[in-house]
N, C-alpha and C positions, 0 to 999 in steps of 0.2 A: 716517635709518637708521644704525645703529651697526655696529661691526665684527663679524666672524663669531664666533658663540657655539658652534658645533657642533664637537666634537672628532672626529677621524678615528682609528679603532682598527683595527690589523691583527689579525684574529682567526685567522690561520693556525695558531697554536699549539693552538687548541681544535677546529679544524675536522675533525681526524682522530679526534675523539671521545676525545681524551686530556685529562684534567682534572687530572692529578697532577704534571706537570712544573713547575719553577720559572717557566718562560715562560708556561705556561697560567695559573698563579696570578696573575701580573702582568697578563695580559690580562683575566682575570675581574674583578680589582680595578678595572681601567680601565672596564669595562662598568658595574660597580657605581657608581663615581663619576659617570659620565655619566647613569645612570638617576636617581640621587638629585639631582644638581645641576640637570639640564636636562630629562631625559626624552627627549632626542634625541641620536643620534650617527650618524656614517657609518662603514661597515665596508669595509675592503679585505681581500684575502686570504681572501675568503669562499667560494672554490671554484666559483663559477658563472662559466663562461667568457663573455667579452664577445660571442663569436659567438652564444651561446645567448640573451643579452639582446637582441642585434640581431635574432635570429630572432623572438623573442616580440613585439618592437616592430613588426616588419613584419606579423605576424599581426593585431595590433590595428589598425594603420593600414589594412590591407586590409579588415577588417570595417567600420570606420567610413566607409570610402569607398563602401560599397555603397549602393544606393538605399534610402530609408527603408522601402519596402514589403518589402524583403528582410530588413532588420534586425528589423523588427517580427515576423517569423516566430519569433523567439526571445523575444519580449516576454512577461512574465507576464500572467496572466488579466485584470488590471486594464486593460491596454492592448490585449490581444488575446484576445477572448472565446473563441476556438477553442482556446486553450492551457490546460492544467490547472496548469502551474507558477505558484506564487504568489510565490516568494522569489527563485529564480535567474532569470537571463536579462537581456535588454536593456531599458533604460529610455531614452526619448527626452529631448531637451534641453528640451522644454516643461515638464518636471517641476521642474527646479531649475537651469536654465542650462547644464547639461552633459549629454552622453550617457554612458551607462555600460553595461558588460557584466559581470555577476556570475556567476562560474563556481565551483561547488563541487568537491569531490574527484572527479576524473575516473575513479576506480576504482569509483564508485557505478554500478551497473547499473539498468536500468529495473525488473527483477524485484525487486532488493533494496529499492529505494525504495518500491515498491508494498507489499511485505511489511512493511516497517518502519513505514510510515505516520507519519513524523515531519514536522512542518511545515517544517523547514529542510533535511532530507535529500531532495533532489529530483534526479531524472535529467533533465538538460537535453539535448534532442536536437540537439546541435550540428551533426550531419551534414545537417540541413535546409538549411544555408546555408554551413557551413564545410567545406573539403575535407579529405581524410584526412591529408594531409601536415601541414596546419596543426594538426589535432587532435592528431597525434603530438607536435608541438612544444609544444602546451599541456600534454599529459600529462607530458612530460619536464621542463618548467619547474616544474610543480606539484610533482613529486616532489623536485626539487632545492631548491626554496624551502621546502618543508615540512621537509626534513631540516635546512636552515639554521635554521629556527625552533626545531626541537628542540634543536639545539646551543646556541642562545642561551638557551633556557629551562633547559637542563641547567646552564648556567653560573650561573644564578640559584639553582637548587637546591643547587649546590655551595657557594654562599655561606652556606647554612644548615647546612653540614656534614651533608648528608643524601645518601643514595644517589641518583645521577643516574638510575638505572633507574626511579625514581618517575615520570619523565616519561611513561612508557607508561600510567600510571594516568589521567593527564589527557588524553593525546592518543592516540586510536586511529583509525587509518585506517578509513574507511567510516562512522565515527561523528563525526569531526571536523566542526565547523561553519566551518572555515577557508574563506576566500573569496579567489580570485584575481580581482581587479577591473581592468578597463580604464576609466580616466576620460578622456573626450575632450572638451576644451573647444573649441567651434567659435569662429567670429568673433562673440563675444558683443557684441550691440548695446548692452547695458546691464549694469551690475553686478547680482549677485544680492543683494548686501547692502552697505550703507555702515556701516563700523565705528563703533559708538557711542563707542568709546574715543578713536580718533584721526582719524575722518572719512575713512579710506582706503577706496577702492572695491575690492570683493572679487569674485572669480570663484567662490569657494567659501567658505561661511560659517565663522566661528570655531567650532571644535568639538574634542572629544577622541574618541579611538577606543575601541571596546568590548572588544577582545580582550587577549591577553597582550602581543604585539608586533605592530606593523605594519612590514613590510619593503618598501621602496618604491624603484622605479626612476623617476626623473624625467628629462625630456628637457632639452636644452640651454636651453630657454626659461626654466627655473626658475620662480620665482613663489611657491614654498612659503616660508612664514614660521613661526617658532616664537616663543612668548612666554616671555621670561625671568620665572620665578616671583617673583624678588626685586624687580626694578625695574619689572616689567610692560611693558617695552619689547619691540618686535618685531624679530626678527633674520632675515635671509635665510638660507635653507639653500642653500649654493652647489652648483652642478653639478660633479660629479666623475665623469668617464667610467669610472673604475675602481671607483667606490664604490656601495654601496646604502645607503639611509637607513633607520635603525631608530628607532622611537619606542615608548614604553610606552603601554599601554592600561588601561582601567578594571578588567579582570579581574586584571591583575597588581597594580594598586593595592589591590584587594580582598584578594587572597591574601596580600599583604605587610603588611596592616593599615596602608596608607598610606605605607609606607617608599618605595616606587617609585610615585610619583604619575603619573597620566595628564596630559599636557601640552597646553595649548591650542595649536592651529595653524590656519592659514588659507592661502588662495591668493589672490594679488593678481589683480585684473581685468586681463586681457590681451586686446587686440583681435586678436591672432593666434592661430592654432590651436596647441593644446598637448595632449600625451598623457602621462599618468602611469599607472604600473602598480603599485598597491599590493597587497600580499598581507597579508590580515588573518589572523594566526595565532591561531586560536580553538580552545578545547578541544572534547572530545566533548560531545554534547548532554546526556548523562547523568552527566557528571563532577560530583561533589559538591564545589562550591567551599566551602572552609572555611579559616579562619585557621590551623588546625592542620596543614594539608597541608604547608606550608613549615616552620612552626615547631611542633615537637612539644610545646613548653612552653606553648603557648597554652592558656589556661584556659576559653576560650569553648566552651561545649558546644552551643549552639543557633545557631551562626553559619553553618550550611550552607545552600546554595541550589544547585540544579541549574543548570548553565551555560545550558541552554536558556531557563529563566525569566529568568536574569540578562540574557541577550542580548535577549530579548523586550522587557524594560523599557528597555534602553539604546537600542534602535533607534527607539523612538517619537519621538525628537527629530529624526530625519532624514526630510525630506519624501519622498525617493525610496523609503523603505521603508514608507510609509503605503499599504499595498496591500490 
């Protein structure tokens, strides 16, 4: 294993929605460099209080400590035939070596989801098993992390010398397919994959993410690794109690015509319990993905695809989403 590859960026200059100051410009250029060179960076000064991160971590641990029969009350139809949800909810570790809980925008009501009839916009009845206080913590965290995703995306828009208000075209609450996920790695008896590249045992397979950005809180156990695009070597993403980890996804790669590439990452096999909380910042289901969105000079006329279709294609490679 080689030295740390991941830069740490203080994003406080842009967190107040100011993109015009000299300090903001420096920050945005640091983000640009990290996205182009590595596709991974850590952020501090992100505005999310450590107390709120501790609270959301406790909510996750409390959920995964429940008996399996209780957790299954939130499972999609594939694993719990009494439920109608297909996309959101809990999946057991028998699927791919880890347990997970996928939560969409908590502003989505049951009435709205039924009226919209979109495959990814689902109302998840969390109150079946999660208490009101915990649901409030989830709502608060989703709001804060979604805002953070918007700030980061606006910094990308700013690089193209375009109005940052365009972010609202791509991201609309109630339509966003963004996902707050809890990944819980139990005491894995065996790896889910042995890397074909270097023979390392893995607790999560080598992959890239689907959205614009993934914003992750990882616990002290670490284990997350990122691949250097140039030398193909793997580097640890170190634990930093004050930082959140950000990586680029396939949607940003598409919008930028490959300028900001999605980066391979993986999780090492660990015999001890581990919890990570990624937020997949993903556009509205009906957002028309096109190269001209960021770059008006793009001459591609037929390059558009709705994000819903884009995501549908991307998710096929993940075992847990074969539902």
